[in-house]
ZASERO-491139 format. One record per residue (C-alpha): chain; residue in three letters; x, y negated, z. Coordinates in pm, 1 decimal, padded with zeros to 6 digits, m for minus. Layout:
<atoms>
  voba  kedren      east     north        up
     A     Ala         X         Y         Z
...
</atoms>
This chain:
<atoms>
  voba  kedren      east     north        up
     A     Met   03365.7  m06782.5   00368.7
     A     Asp   03216.2  m07132.4   00146.7
     A     Val   02911.6  m07079.2  m00059.9
     A     Arg   03005.1  m07309.7  m00285.5
     A     Asp   03380.1  m07244.8  m00373.9
     A     Ala   03265.5  m06855.1  m00495.8
     A     Lys   03121.9  m06833.1  m00868.3
     A     Thr   02760.8  m06747.5  m00747.2
     A     Ala   02433.3  m06838.5  m00981.8
     A     Met   02095.1  m06909.4  m00850.0
     A     His   01801.8  m06608.0  m00846.3
     A     Pro   01469.3  m06784.0  m00939.4
     A     Asp   01350.7  m06644.0  m00567.4
     A     Gly   01626.5  m06922.5  m00429.0
     A     Ser   01884.4  m06643.8  m00317.5
     A     Trp   02235.6  m06660.0  m00364.3
     A     Ile   02431.6  m06397.0  m00592.8
     A     Cys   02814.2  m06326.9  m00568.5
     A     Asn   03004.0  m06216.5  m00866.5
     A     Gly   03268.0  m05992.0  m00630.3
     A     Asn   03196.6  m05674.9  m00393.2
     A     Ile   02965.3  m05811.9  m00202.7
     A     Ser   02688.8  m06031.1  m00238.8
     A     Ile   02553.1  m06282.9  m00035.7
     A     Ile   02174.6  m06352.1  m00008.8
     A     Leu   02057.2  m06684.2   00143.1
     A     Thr   01710.8  m06701.7   00327.9
     A     Thr   01535.7  m06961.9   00406.3
     A     Leu   01277.5  m06993.0   00654.4
     A     Trp   01040.0  m07279.9   00795.6
     A     Leu   00965.5  m07122.5   01130.0
     A     Lys   00883.5  m07533.4   01248.7
     A     Pro   00836.0  m07856.0   01065.1
     A     Asn   01219.2  m08003.8   00982.3
     A     Val   01395.7  m07657.1   01128.8
     A     Ile   01545.8  m07510.2   00884.9
     A     Val   01677.7  m07140.9   00920.2
     A     Ile   01933.4  m06992.2   00683.6
     A     Leu   01978.8  m06558.7   00673.3
     A     Val   02317.2  m06463.8   00545.2
     A     Thr   02240.5  m06117.8   00407.9
     A     Val   02503.4  m05884.4   00233.4
     A     Ser   02497.4  m05584.6   00016.1
     A     Glu   02799.8  m05344.4   00027.4
     A     Asp   02602.6  m05125.6  m00223.4
     A     Leu   02690.3  m05273.8  m00548.9
     A     Pro   02938.1  m05039.5  m00641.0
     A     Ala   02688.5  m04715.6  m00617.0
     A     Ala   02443.5  m04899.4  m00822.2
     A     Gln   02691.9  m05013.3  m01029.6
     A     Ser   02762.1  m04641.4  m01108.6
     A     Leu   02424.0  m04495.9  m01095.1
     A     Leu   02341.0  m04755.9  m01372.2
     A     Ser   02615.2  m04606.0  m01556.5
     A     Asn   02537.5  m04299.0  m01521.4
     A     Leu   02193.1  m04313.1  m01593.6
     A     Gln   02289.2  m04472.2  m01950.5
     A     Glu   02500.2  m04176.1  m02018.3
     A     Gln   02182.3  m03971.8  m01955.8
     A     Val   01936.9  m04137.4  m02179.9
     A     Thr   02145.4  m04151.7  m02474.1
     A     Ala   02185.0  m03814.1  m02407.9
     A     Val   01820.6  m03705.6  m02359.0
     A     Thr   01790.1  m03969.0  m02641.7
     A     Ala   02014.8  m03749.7  m02877.1
     A     His   01848.5  m03447.9  m02776.9
     A     Val   01471.4  m03497.3  m02837.7
     A     Gln   01549.6  m03646.2  m03146.5
     A     Asn   01747.4  m03372.6  m03301.1
     A     Leu   01404.0  m03116.9  m03173.7
     A     Thr   01179.2  m03383.1  m03339.5
     A     Gln   01402.4  m03311.3  m03639.5
     A     Lys   01352.2  m02916.8  m03584.9
     A     Ile   00988.8  m02917.9  m03509.3
     A     Gln   00888.4  m03178.0  m03861.4
     A     Asn   01142.1  m02891.5  m04097.7
     A     Gly   00873.8  m02642.3  m03920.3
     A     Ile   01182.6  m02480.8  m03729.2
     A     Tyr   01002.9  m02434.4  m03414.7
     A     Pro   00661.9  m02364.3  m03549.6
     A     Thr   00408.0  m02483.3  m03271.6
     A     Glu   00031.3  m02401.7  m03436.2
     A     Lys  m00041.5  m02139.7  m03186.7
     A     Gly   00142.9  m02182.0  m02880.4
     A     Leu  m00028.0  m02219.6  m02533.3
     A     Ser  m00293.1  m02579.4  m02537.1
     A     Phe  m00138.8  m02516.7  m02146.1
     A     Leu   00213.5  m02627.5  m02178.3
     A     Glu   00120.2  m02932.2  m02471.0
     A     Leu  m00083.9  m03098.8  m02191.9
     A     Lys   00187.1  m03057.0  m01967.7
     A     Asp   00407.4  m03170.9  m02165.7
     A     Gln   00185.1  m03468.1  m02293.5
     A     Leu   00156.3  m03569.6  m01908.4
     A     Leu   00516.8  m03537.2  m01869.1
     A     Leu   00569.1  m03770.1  m02109.3
     A     Met   00358.0  m04016.9  m02013.2
     A     Tyr   00489.8  m03993.9  m01649.9
     A     Met   00830.3  m04052.8  m01760.7
     A     Gln   00685.4  m04390.3  m01994.2
     A     Asp   00493.0  m04549.9  m01665.3
     A     Leu   00752.8  m04478.5  m01490.2
     A     Thr   01037.6  m04634.1  m01729.2
     A     Gln   00848.5  m04935.4  m01740.0
     A     Leu   00817.2  m05048.6  m01331.7
     A     Ile   01126.6  m04934.8  m01331.2
     A     Leu   01197.6  m05192.8  m01609.3
     A     Glu   00986.5  m05464.5  m01391.1
     A     Lys   01140.8  m05391.9  m01063.5
     A     Thr   01527.5  m05427.1  m01221.5
     A     Cys   01367.7  m05796.6  m01389.6
     A     Gly   01280.6  m05864.5  m01059.5
     A     Arg   00887.6  m05860.1  m01197.4
     A     His   00610.9  m05817.6  m00895.7
     A     Ile   00435.1  m05510.6  m00913.3
     A     Asn   00155.7  m05558.8  m00775.7
     A     Gly  m00175.4  m05499.9  m00935.0
     A     Asn   00041.3  m05350.5  m01202.4
     A     Pro  m00246.5  m05059.7  m01436.8
     A     Gly   00064.8  m04859.0  m01425.9
     A     Ile   00095.3  m04741.0  m01062.7
     A     Met  m00277.5  m04632.0  m01072.6
     A     Arg  m00203.4  m04405.4  m01462.7
     A     Leu   00123.3  m04347.1  m01191.3
     A     Val  m00098.4  m04187.9  m00932.2
     A     Glu  m00362.7  m03970.5  m01141.3
     A     Met  m00114.0  m03796.5  m01351.4
     A     Arg   00049.6  m03722.6  m01037.3
     A     Thr  m00301.1  m03565.2  m00928.6
     A     Val  m00327.8  m03362.0  m01257.2
     A     Leu   00002.2  m03218.0  m01222.8
     A     Glu  m00028.5  m03088.1  m00799.0
     A     Lys  m00366.4  m02922.8  m01026.1
     A     Met  m00168.3  m02761.6  m01296.1
     A     Arg   00019.4  m02612.7  m01046.4
     A     Pro  m00157.1  m02331.3  m00913.4
     A     Ile  m00231.1  m02216.2  m01347.3
     A     Asp   00158.8  m02254.5  m01427.5
     A     Gln   00173.4  m01950.7  m01139.8
     A     Lys  m00088.2  m01770.3  m01288.0
     A     Leu   00027.4  m01843.2  m01611.6
     A     Lys   00456.4  m01774.2  m01542.5
     A     Tyr   00522.0  m01415.0  m01591.8
     A     Gln   00328.1  m01405.3  m01934.8
     A     Ile   00510.0  m01735.3  m02054.8
     A     Asp   00777.6  m01514.4  m01948.2
     A     Lys   00711.5  m01217.6  m02080.4
     A     Leu   00593.2  m01362.6  m02451.2
     A     Val   00975.5  m01516.2  m02461.4
     A     Arg   01152.6  m01276.3  m02360.7
     A     Ala   00999.7  m01068.3  m02631.9
     A     Ala   01030.9  m01296.3  m02855.5
     A     Val   01447.9  m01375.3  m02746.7
     A     Thr   01561.7  m01005.6  m02721.2
     A     Gly   01258.4  m00822.5  m02989.0
     A     Ser   01176.8  m00543.6  m02723.7
     A     Leu   00995.2  m00560.9  m02317.0
     A     Gly   01206.8  m00454.1  m02073.7
     A     Glu   01232.8  m00081.0  m01901.5
     A     Asn   01035.5  m00171.5  m01624.3
     A     Asp   00810.7  m00379.7  m01858.6
     A     Pro   00423.5  m00202.3  m01678.3
     A     Leu   00304.2  m00244.6  m02082.5
     A     Arg   00558.5   00075.5  m02091.1
     A     Phe   00303.4   00213.8  m01888.5
     A     Lys   00006.0   00132.3  m02086.9
     A     Pro  m00291.3   00461.0  m02231.7
     A     Asn  m00173.8   00488.3  m02546.0
     A     Pro  m00481.1   00532.2  m02816.9
     A     Gln  m00299.9   00810.6  m03025.6
     A     Asn  m00269.2   01014.0  m02716.3
     A     Leu  m00640.6   01050.5  m02715.5
     A     Met  m00632.8   01253.4  m03073.6
     A     Ser  m00736.6   01596.6  m03097.9
     A     Lys  m00442.0   01853.4  m03043.3
     A     Leu  m00583.8   02110.8  m03214.4
     A     Glu  m00609.5   01939.1  m03572.4
     A     Glu  m00180.7   01928.2  m03478.3
     A     Phe  m00214.2   02308.2  m03416.9
     A     Asp  m00357.8   02444.0  m03724.4
     A     Gly  m00126.0   02191.9  m03932.4
     A     Glu   00215.8   02379.6  m03769.8
     A     Ser   00045.9   02686.4  m03772.4
     A     Asp  m00052.1   02681.0  m04144.9
     A     Gly   00330.2   02749.0  m04176.2
     A     Glu   00596.5   02532.5  m04368.1
     A     Gly   00516.7   02600.3  m04723.3
     A     Glu   00258.3   02267.7  m04714.4
     A     Ala   00567.9   02125.2  m04495.2
     A     Ser   00501.7   01785.7  m04831.7
     A     Gly   00064.5   01805.5  m04764.4
     A     Gly   00091.2   01757.1  m04325.0
     A     Thr   00221.6   01437.7  m04435.4
     A     Ala  m00085.8   01330.1  m04563.1
     A     Lys  m00309.1   01507.1  m04312.1
     A     Lys  m00184.3   01396.8  m04032.1
     A     Ser  m00185.0   00990.4  m04165.5
     A     Gln  m00564.3   01098.3  m04228.1
     A     Ser  m00598.8   01197.2  m03953.3
     A     Lys  m00515.4   00906.0  m03713.3
     A     Gly  m00841.4   00695.3  m03880.1
     A     Arg  m01091.9   00937.9  m03713.2
     A     Lys  m01258.5   00935.8  m03417.7
     A     Tyr  m01164.4   01172.7  m03114.6
     A     Ile  m01401.8   01410.0  m03156.7
     A     Pro  m01338.6   01692.4  m02807.5
     A     Pro  m01309.6   02031.5  m02829.8
     A     Arg  m01609.8   02255.8  m02813.8
     A     Leu  m01600.3   02501.6  m02495.5
     A     Ala  m01693.0   02866.0  m02552.1
     A     Pro  m01867.3   03015.5  m02269.9
     A     Val  m01642.8   03286.8  m02118.1
     A     His  m01780.0   03582.8  m01868.2
     A     Tyr  m01744.2   03544.8  m01554.6
     A     Asp  m01535.5   03836.4  m01392.5
     A     Asp  m01642.9   03858.0  m01044.1
     A     Thr  m01537.5   04196.8  m00820.8
     A     Glu  m01693.8   04348.2  m00622.8
     A     Ala  m01479.2   04297.7  m00343.8
     A     Glu  m01475.0   03898.3  m00394.7
     A     Lys  m01886.7   03962.3  m00365.3
     A     Glu  m01838.5   04131.9   00016.3
     A     Arg  m01618.2   03832.0   00138.9
     A     Arg  m01823.5   03544.3  m00007.6
     A     Leu  m02114.5   03720.7   00160.0
     A     Leu  m01907.0   03763.6   00493.2
     A     Glu  m01824.4   03442.2   00539.9
     A     Arg  m02143.6   03281.5   00425.7
     A     Ala  m02326.9   03503.9   00727.7
     A     Lys  m01958.9   03388.3   00962.9
     A     Lys  m02096.8   03049.3   00858.1
     A     Arg  m02470.1   03105.2   00907.3
     A     Ala  m02400.3   03297.8   01285.2
     A     Leu  m02190.5   02991.1   01373.3
     A     Ser  m02491.6   02755.2   01368.9
     A     Ser  m02724.1   02999.7   01554.6
     A     Ser  m02857.5   02879.6   01862.6
     A     Val  m02671.6   03186.7   02052.7
     A     Ile  m02339.6   03107.3   01978.5
     A     Arg  m02391.6   02729.9   02074.9
     A     Glu  m02543.0   02807.9   02312.2
     A     Leu  m02236.2   03040.2   02487.4
     A     Lys  m02008.9   02705.8   02369.1
     A     Glu  m02159.8   02492.1   02540.6
     A     Gln  m02150.7   02693.1   02902.1
     A     Tyr  m01727.2   02882.1   02818.2
     A     Thr  m01596.5   02569.6   02734.7
     A     Asp  m01476.2   02291.2   02924.9
     A     Ala  m01540.7   02037.2   02668.0
     A     Pro  m01845.3   01802.3   02805.3
     A     Glu  m02143.2   01909.9   02758.9
     A     Glu  m02348.2   01693.1   02504.9
     A     Ile  m02697.9   01619.4   02652.5
     A     Arg  m03005.6   01617.8   02388.6
     A     Glu  m03329.0   01481.1   02342.9
     A     Gly  m03459.6   01846.2   02330.9
     A     Lys  m03466.0   01897.0   02032.2
     A     Ala  m03406.4   02210.3   01889.9
     A     Tyr  m03114.5   02284.6   01682.2
     A     His  m03289.6   02373.0   01341.3
     A     Met  m03519.4   02015.5   01427.9
     A     Met  m03218.9   01809.4   01468.2
     A     Arg  m03113.1   01980.1   01152.8
     A     His  m03427.1   01878.4   00980.8
     A     Glu  m03401.6   01554.8   01093.4
     A     Arg  m03104.4   01509.2   00971.3
     A     Glu  m03212.3   01573.2   00635.5
     A     Glu  m03488.6   01388.7   00644.8
     A     Gln  m03287.4   01040.7   00704.6
     A     His  m03039.3   01086.8   00446.1
     A     Arg  m03345.7   01141.6   00161.6
     A     Thr  m03497.5   00866.5   00291.5
     A     Arg  m03223.4   00604.3   00312.3
     A     Tyr  m03173.3   00772.0  m00107.1
     A     Glu  m03525.5   00649.7  m00163.8
     A     Glu  m03490.4   00304.2  m00050.0
     A     Ser  m03140.6   00291.1  m00145.1
     A     Met  m03221.4   00415.0  m00531.7
     A     Met  m03585.0   00232.6  m00526.8
     A     Val  m03621.7   00645.7  m00604.0
     A     Arg  m03902.0   00906.8  m00470.6
     A     Leu  m03767.7   01210.2  m00461.7
     A     Asn  m04003.9   01556.4  m00592.0
     A     Met  m03928.5   01865.7  m00352.5
     A     Thr  m03896.7   02156.2  m00436.7
     A     Arg  m04080.4   02487.0  m00429.8
     A     Gln  m03782.2   02613.3  m00178.3
     A     Glu  m03741.4   02255.6   00061.9
     A     Lys  m04134.8   02276.2   00129.2
     A     Ala  m04124.7   02656.7   00215.4
     A     Arg  m03786.8   02557.2   00441.2
     A     Lys  m03960.3   02233.2   00596.5
     A     Lys  m04336.4   02481.5   00662.3
     A     Lys  m04111.7   02761.0   00857.3
     A     Val  m03926.0   02492.7   01035.3
     A     Leu  m04216.0   02301.1   01142.0
     A     Ser  m04363.3   02657.2   01233.5
     A     Met  m04110.0   02663.1   01485.2
     A     Thr  m04147.3   02395.5   01662.6
     A     Ser  m04200.6   02568.6   01941.6
     A     Gln  m03958.1   02663.5   02184.2
     A     Leu  m04099.2   02962.3   02296.5
     A     Gly  m04120.3   03125.1   01993.6
     A     Ser  m03716.5   03106.4   01952.2
     A     Leu  m03686.4   03269.9   02273.9
     A     Thr  m03734.8   03658.7   02085.8
     A     His  m03531.9   03520.4   01719.5
     A     Phe  m03189.3   03603.0   01760.0
     A     Thr  m02981.2   03556.1   01448.8
     A     Asp  m02730.2   03816.5   01333.3
     A     Ile  m02430.5   03740.9   01532.1
     A     Ser  m02260.1   04110.1   01385.5
     A     Ala  m01964.6   03952.3   01102.8
     A     Leu  m01813.1   03693.7   01409.1
     A     Thr  m01725.2   04037.4   01654.0
     A     Gly  m01613.5   04296.2   01306.2
     A     Gly  m01941.6   04470.6   01232.2
     A     Glu  m02082.0   04468.3   00877.2
     A     Gly  m02407.3   04404.8   00956.2
     A     Arg  m02745.9   04392.1   00852.7
     A     Asn  m02723.1   04429.1   00473.6
     A     Glu  m03086.4   04217.3   00462.3
     A     Asp  m02881.5   03839.2   00660.9
     A     Met  m02597.5   03907.3   00406.9
     A     Leu  m02768.0   03913.7   00066.3
     A     Pro  m02902.2   03549.9  m00058.4
     A     Ser  m03245.3   03404.5   00082.7
     A     Ala  m03427.1   03427.8  m00251.9
     A     Lys  m03311.4   03827.9  m00271.1
     A     Lys  m03485.9   03893.1   00098.1
     A     Ser  m03820.0   03740.9   00004.2
     A     Lys  m03791.1   03992.2  m00328.5
     A     Arg  m03709.1   04227.4  m00133.7
     A     Ser  m04007.8   04159.2   00168.5
     A     Ser  m04241.1   04155.6  m00117.0
     A     Lys  m04180.4   04510.6  m00242.9
     A     Lys  m04162.1   04649.8   00070.0
     A     Gly  m04525.9   04471.0   00129.7
     A     Lys  m04678.0   04559.4  m00163.3
     A     Lys  m04584.3   04948.4  m00047.6
     A     Lys  m04715.9   04899.1   00267.3
     A     Arg  m05100.2   04759.5   00055.4
     A     Ser  m05067.7   05066.0  m00133.6
     A     Phe  m05360.9   05256.0  m00188.4
     A     Arg  m05385.4   05544.1   00019.0
     A     Lys  m05636.2   05895.2  m00080.6
     A     Arg  m05860.4   06086.9   00213.4
</atoms>
C-alpha cells in the first residue's frame, strides 16, 4: 500500500492520518547519522472511538437539558435551597469543579496539546483527595438524609423507623387529672375539652404517696427470724469446721486467722477502697465501733474455744429466743437483767 495514493493529512507531530477505517501513523526515528528508520503503526480502534464520541455527544446534550431544567425550577422557587444541608452543597460544588477541569483536560488532549504543567491536574488531585476524605462523613449522614427524603416524598415515617419508639412527653403527664375528669360525669363534657387543653401546658407533678401501715403477721415475722438464725448458724465457725472435715472438697489453707477476723478485714478493705476512690472519710457509728471492739477482743483463739453459737435452727429446734432477736433487743434485755441484779437489797 502506497501512502501517497491514499487521502492523508499531515499531523503537526509528523504522523500521517488516513481518512479510512485504518489509520497509518509513520514515526521517524534517528538512530545513527544518515540512517532513518520508519515505523508504521496501524490503529484498528478508530470505529470504537467514533461510536464513543457520538454517544458522548448525546449524553452531554441530555445532561445539559436536564441541568437547564433544574436551574429554571430553582430560580422559580419550586425547589427551595435556603434550608438545605451545607455538606451536600459543598459536595455538589466540588463535583461540578471536578467535571469542569476534567473536561478541559480532555479538550487539551483531543486537540493534541501537551498537558504537562497544566494547573488543572493539581486541582483535580486536590478535589479528588477532598472527595475521598468526605466519604466517611457521607456514610454517617446517609441514614439521616434518606430518612428526610423519604419523609418529604411520602409524608410519613416508615413502620420500622426507630423514631416511632422514642419517648412521648405526653405520657409523663399525671394520670390523676384525667381520672378525675372522667369521674366528674358526662354532664361536664363541654368543659372537659378546655380542662384537657389547659392540663397540656402544665408541668408534670408526681403523685403524693400516703404512708400505709405495714401489715406483718406473726408467722411471717417468726419465719424471717428463723431464716436469720439459720444464716447466722451457717456462718459460725463450728459449722464451717464440720463442713471442712466431712466434705470432699479441697481444704482451704488460711493464714491462721479466725473467721470473724477475716470478715472484719474484708469490711475494712471495702471501707478503705471506698474512702480512697470517693476522697471522703466515713464516720463510724456507735454500733460499728462496738462491733469493732468486740472483734478485736475475740482475737485470742483460746477465748473462742468455749464460745459456741446456737445451731438448733439447723436441726429443727426452736432455738433460744435471745439468738432469734435482733442485736438491739438483746442488748436491751441484757441491760434490764443487769439492773435487776444490781438492785438494792435489804438486810
